[in-house]
N, C-alpha and C positions, 0 to 999 in steps of 0.2 A: 542713853540709857542708864535708868538708877542702877549704881552701880551694885546697892544691896539686890535687885532683884537679878542682875546677873551674877553675881556670887552663887544666890538661892541655886541658878539652873547647873553652874557650873559644879558646885556640890552634889546637885543630883548625878550629872552626869559621871563625876567621878565615885561615887556610889557612898557617899560621907554621910553615910543615916545622920550619926549621932549629931551631925555639926547643924544636917536640915532640921532636925528633931529639937536643936536648942531655938531654932528660931520662930516655932510654933507653942500657941497656948497648949498648958497640959491638957485641957480639951478640946482641942482642934476636930475641927469637923471638914471632912479630908474626903474627897471623891475616889470610888475602888471603880474608875475607869476601864480597867482587864478584866474583872470580873464582873460587875454589875455593883451597884450601890454606894453606900457610904461607909466608912472607916469613924470611927469618936476615939480621939483621945492616942499620944503621943506613942507607946505601947502597941495600937492596933495599929498606926500607921507605918510602923517599924515591920510588922506581922506582914502585912500586907506585901511593902519593900524588898520585904527577904524572899517570900515566895514570887513574885513577879519576877525580880532577878536572877532568879533559879532558873527560870523557864525562859525569858524575853531580853533581848538587849534593848530598852528602848532609851533612846537619846531626843532632848529637846532644847533648841534653839532659839532665843528669845530676840525677836524681829524690830518689835515696838512695846513701848509702855504705852499707857495713856491715864490720867484718873479720870475715873466718872464723876457725873454729877453727885453722887450719893458719897462717894468719898473712897468707894471701891480701886483697885488696882486693876485693869487689864492690861493684859500679857499676851501681845500675839508671839503665837510659837509655830514655828517648824517642827514636825515629830517626826520622826524615824523610830521605827519599830524593827528588828531582824531576829532572827532564829539564833540562838547560840552559836550555832556554825557560820552566822554572817549572811544567812539568804534576808531580803526584805520582803519582809510581812506587810509593811503599809507604812505608808508615807502621806504627810497629808497638812494641811495648815490647822491650829485651830485656836479658840482665846482661853487665857486662865484667868480669872476673875478671882481677885483675892480681897479677903475682908482683914484688917487689923484691928486687935484688940486696945486698949487704952494704951496700956505698954509696948504697943510697937509689935507684938506677934500674929502671927500668922493664927487667924482665927478658925477662916473660913475657905478652902478653893474652891470654886465650881472653874468646870468643864463646858465651853458654849462653842457650837460649830463654828 
């Protein structure tokens, strides 16, 4: 698996928000999978994650990466969401699809079933 992708997920699971944001375009387009809709820009992603981490404990483990024909990177992930008390809320497998800009930064991420 691509080391960079694994590093991104390790940083998310460790709640290293600044490190994650440094991997994103200033104008990143990111899904708000928890509340619905999308957020735009690094600071909006920071605010989204800050709210999310205060309410739930989401952990994601990449299991496979694939480059799509259009150049986007598809990452199959196993996702567990728990309450802050540790109770399992949901467990599922989803696809995260990344679009990178010309500088190699994440420009967009989409979640697919």
